[in-house]
N, C-alpha and C positions, 0 to 999 in steps of 0.2 A: 339397696337394689342389687340383685344378683348380677354378677359379671356374666356376660354371654359372649362366647367366642363365635357362635354361629351367626351373629349379626355384629358388625364391626363397631356400631355405636347405637346409642338410644335413638338418635335421629333416624338412622336407617331402619330400625325396628318400627318406629312410628310411621315412617313412610310406607313400609311394606304393609303394616296393619291397615292404614287408610286405604291403600290401593285394593287390598283384599276385602276390606270391610264392605265395599260396595257390591260385592258379589253375592252376599247373603249366605247364611249358614244352613238354610234348610236344604234337604236333599231335593225337594221338589223344584226349587229354583235352579238347581245345578244339573238337572237332567239334560240329556243331549239336546242341543239347540241346533236345528238344521232345517232347511227347506226341503220339500219333497225332491228326491233324487239328487240332493246335494251331499257330497262326501264329507264325513266328519273328520276333522284333523285333531289329533292329540299329540302331545309332546312327551317323550320318555327320555329321562336322563339316567345314565348308568356309567359304571366304570368296569374294569376287568382287563385281564391279559389279552393278548392277541387272539388266543384260542377262544376265550370266553366272548370276546367282542364278535368274532366270526359266528359263533354259535347263536348268540342273541340276534344278530342280524338275520341269519337264515331262519330262525324260529319266528321272528316277527314278520318276516316275509310270508311265511306259511300262515300266520295269523291273519294277515291282510287278504290272503287268498280265500280263507274260510269266511272272513268278514269283509267283503268287498266294499261295504259302505264306510269303512273306517280306514283312514290313513294314519300311520304312526310315524311321526318325525323323530328319528333317533338322534340322540346327542351323546356320544361317548366322550367322557371327560376323565382324564387320568385321576386316580384316587387322591394324589397329593394336591391337586388343584380343585377338587370337586366342590368342597364347601365354599371356597372363595367365589367360584363362578356361580354356584347356586345362590349364594347371598346376593350377588349382583343381579341375578335374574329376578329374585323376589323383590328387591328394592325397586327395580324398573317396572314392576307389574307384569313380568313375563315368566312367572313361575311355571314349571312343567305341570302336566296333569298327573303323571305318575313318575316316581323316582326311586332309585336306590337310596339308601340312607344309612347313617351310623348312629352313634349314641346321642348326637345332638337332636335327633328327631323328637325326643320327649319334651325338650324345651320348646320346640316348635309347636308341639301339641298343646302345651300349657298356654301358649300365646295365641292359640286358635287359628294357626296357619294350615293345619292338616286335619283331615277327618278322623273322628273317633271311630275306629274300625268296628267296634261293637255295634255302632249304629248302621253298619253296612252289611252285617251278617245275614239278615233276612233277605235283603236284595240279592245276595250272591248264593243263597240257599246253603249257607255254611253253619256249622255249630262250633261253639268254643271247644267242646270236647273232641272235635276232629283233630286237634293239635296237641303236641306234647305240652304238658303243663308248665314246664320251665322256660318255654320259648316265646313268651308274650312280652312285648315292649309296652308296658303300661306306664302311664304317668299319673294314674290314680286307680283305685280299685274298679271304677266304672268306666275308665277312659283308656284307650289303647291305640298305639300306632299300628297295631297288628302283630301277628305272629312272625317269627323269623321267616324270611322268604325261602331260604335254603340253609341247612345246617352245615357248619364246619366244626371240627373239634381238634384239640391239641393231641399230637401223637408222636410216637417214636418211629422214624423211618430209617432204613439202613441199606447199605449195599451188601448183598449176600456174598459176593465174591471176596470182599474184604475179610469177612468172617471165615470163609473157607481157607483163604490164603494164610490166615493167622492160626488156623486150627482151633477156633473158638466156636462154641455153640451160639446160635442166633438168639436174639432176645425172645423171651417167653411171650405168648399171646393171651394167656389167661391171667386174670387178676390175682387169683390165689397163688400163682407162681411168679409174681412180679419180683424183679430184683430189688434189693435194698439200694439206697443211694451209694453205700460203700461198695457194693458189688458192681454197680454201674460204673463208678469211677475206676475200679480195677480193670474192667473190660476196656474202658476208654484208653487206659494206659497201654494195654496190650495191643491196641489198634492204632496207636500213635507212633509213627516212625520218622526218624531223622534221615538225612540224605545218605547215611552210611548203613541204613537198614536196622538200626537199633531202636527198640521200642522204649517208651517212657519209663519202664520199670528198670531198664539197664542203667547201672551207675555211670556209664560213659555216654548216656544219651545227650545229644546236643540240642537243647531247646531253642537255639537260635537258627537252626537249619532243619526245619521240619518239612517233609514232603507229603505226609498224610496225617491228618488230625483224626483223633478218635471220635470227636463229636463237634458239631456246630449247633447253635441254638438261637432262636429268635429272642430278642431282648425286650419285647413288649410284655404287658401284663398277662396275656393269654398263656405264655409259657410258664411263668413262675407261679401263677395263682393256683393251679391244681395242687401244687406241692405245699403252698401256704395253707390252703383249706384243709388238706389232708393232715397237716401238722397241728391243726387246731387254731390257726391264725385267721386273719381276715384283712381285706383291703382297708376296712374301717376298724376302729377300736370297738370294744364290747359295748360301750354306751352309744356308739354311732354318732359321736359328736366331734370326731377327729380322725386323722389318718391312723391306720393300725399297722402299717408296714415296718415301723420301728420296734414293734414288740419282739421279744426274744425269738418266738417261733417263726415269725415272718422274716425278720432280719437274717436269721440263720439260713433260711432257704435261699434268699437272694445272695447271701455270702457264698453259699455252696456253689451257685452258678458262677459267680465271679472267680472262685478258686479254680474252676476248670481252666480258666484262662491264665491266671497269674501265679498260681501255686503248682498245679499239676501239669500245666502246659500241654493239655490235651485238646484245647480249643483255641482258635485264632483270636487275636485281639480285634477290637473294633476296626482299627485301621487296616489290619490284614484282611478281615472279612469284607470290608468295603472294596478291596482290590480283587476279591475272588468272584467267581461267577455265581449264578443263581444256585439255590439249594439243589435243584435237580441236576444241574451240570456238575456241581461240586461232588455230589454223590456218584454220578455216572463216571466221572473222571478220576475217582478215588482220591480226591483232595480231602475228603472227609469220609469216614466210615458210617457215621450215624448223624442224624439231624432231628432235633426236637423243635417242632413248630406246627403250624396248622395243616389240616388235611387238604387245604386248597392246593398243596404242592403235588398231589397225586396225579393230576392231569399232566403236569410238566414231566413228572417222573416216567409216566407211561410213554410220552412222546420222546423222551431222551433215550429210550431203549435200554434203560438201566435194569440190571438184574437185582430188583429191590424187594424189600419186604417191610412189614410193619410189626410192631410189638407194643405191649402195654407200657405205660410210663413206669419208670423205676420208683414206684411207691409201694412199699410192702405192708403198710398199715393204714387203715382208714382211707382206702382209695376213693378219692373224690375228684370229679372232673365236671365238665359241662359241655353242652352244645352251645354254639354261638352263631351269630350271623346278623346281617342287617335285615330290615324288613322293607318291603315296598310300601311307600307312602303315597296317598292320594291327596293332593292339595285342594283346599276348599275353594280356591279360585277357579277350578275347572268348570267349564261350561258344558262339559260332556261326560257327566258322571257315569252313565251307563256304559259308554265306550271304555272309560278308564277301568271300570269294574271288570269288563270282559277281558281287557288286557291283563289285569291283575290275576284273574283266574287262569288265564292261559300260561302265564310265566311261572306260576306256583304249582301247576299240575305236572307231576313227573311224567305223565303219559300224554301230554297235550300234543306233542310233536316229536319227530325223530331226534331233532337237535336238542330239545329240552331234555328228552330221555338220556341223551348222551352226557349232558351236563350232570344229571343226577346219578350217572354211572361212573363218573370220573372226578369232577370238580366238587360237586355238592353232595349233601346227604339230605334226605327228605325231612320234613318237619311234621307231617301228618302221622298220627299214632299208628294207623293201620299198616304202614310200611315197616313197622317194627314188630307188630304182633301177628300179622297175617303171613304165614310161611310163603305163600305164593307172591305176595307183594314184596316181601323181603328178598326173595330170589330175583325178582325183577331188577332190583338196583344193586344188590349186594352179593350176587353170585360170584364165587371165587373163580369162575371160568371167565369173567370179564377181565380185560387187560389191565384196568386200573384197580382191580380188587384182588390183591395177591393172597396167597395162602395164609390163613389166620386172620383175615380181615374181619370176618363176622364176630370172632371172639375179641380181638384186640381193639377194634374200632367200634363196632355196632353194640355188642353186648356190654363191653366194659363201660361205654359211655351211657347207654340207655339205663343200665342198672345202678349207676353211681353218679348220676347227674344232679347238680343243683343249678339254680339260676345263675347265669354267667354274670360276672362282676359288672361289666359295662352295661348290661341290661338293667341292673337294679340300682346301682349307686347314682344318686342325684348329682348333677354337675360333673359327671365322670370325665367328660372331654376336657374341661378346664383343669381338673385336679390331675389327671393323668399326664397332661402336657408338662406340668411342673415336676411330677414324679419322674417321667422319662428323662428330663433334663438332668435331674439330680443323679439318676442312676448311671449316667455317663461317667461320673467320677468313680463309681463303684466298679464298672467294667474295666476301667483303665487302671484300677488298683490304687488310685490316689486317695480314696476314702473307704472306710469300712461301710458295709450296708447299714449298720445301726447308726453310725454317725451321719451318713448322708440322708437317711430317712428321718432322723430326728431333726436335722436342720431344715429339711423341706417342709416338715410338719408345721412350722411356724407360718409358712406361706399358704399351705393348703387348708388349714383348719377353718379359716374364715369362709371357705367355699363349701365345707361339708354340711349337708343338710339331711343326712341319713340316707335311707333307701326308699324306693317306691313301694316295696313289699312290706316294709316295716321290720323285716328280718335282717340280721347282720349279713353282710356280704364281704 
């Protein structure tokens, strides 16, 4: 039997299934149940920063004004506690109607806890082709948790003033002009300064007393996987029956990132980074000149008042990246499916309300195809006149991703949540310099391979 982190035990899963089983699987039985003039109550669980929380609250308030017969009970749960609390709600028979979700949703779909989104398309007057093809969270070819609610993507962010002060050209925004990794490392060295003002290329540079790092980076899969895929590697091996991160191509990519910390001294150690502020604050305060991580940082960068920009990733061959993001899921236990569908449509429509539009102009990227192919729709959310859309945004973020996207690893790899928990733990030894990437990934492969069951698409990821 598969190990499942999203339910703490088989007993809990059986309890949840029995509780939900009585609700019926048919949409007809789950339509809104209310007496005349009685208000419908639905529950929505979500996570997000303070700014996202406020935007969701204000947007849902507007939704309830437009739909006065529906009351939405909002439950904001910190992302680190989300799955635990959601598990408890499911086990108690108190699952939400609509919820944010991560990679564990596909296992919930396989166990019949959430609706197959394809069954709801007609109800919501939607078409599969309305959405980017790489953004579907499918647990089988005919069954889906839905498209990504709102996209994010891995990107290179930087403080423009750091480049100006060092007399260095800012990162390129076009894929065909992308830096090689070696060029990127050289720039990072020029932007790393010790307390005496010497950069990391200076023979007298003091790596123990650094006041500005050249680059910081997130250490999860979303950062290194574009580089692994571009190098011809994969999260899984070619036969998709085991982990692939120990392959020469993948291990070298991960080692390259570790070397930024332990060899080149242009990036802080994990301990140092934990003591530093958020990415936006670190960039704004010039504690780092560049940052590689998700585009969800753009809202915070805008609010930090940082003179910032974006560039394409330092990948000069076979540029490969992805859109990513959770999807909104609708639980089969809902007694108010129509109301849940209305909320779904509201939250995923970039133009449903002023606050939702703000999110799609700052924190999120749309998932509907027309917002990339229709010039007017593109300008609506990606105009470089918007505060969170700096010069070069449409080339470095929109075009670079749209034209070079594959399905994100977490969307496609089965049991990803369980596998990646083990991988992340093993990578801590790599970031600290205690093990090489090849050794760490080869060792963890003995733990992860029993969990590997290929991909939902049938293609290597």
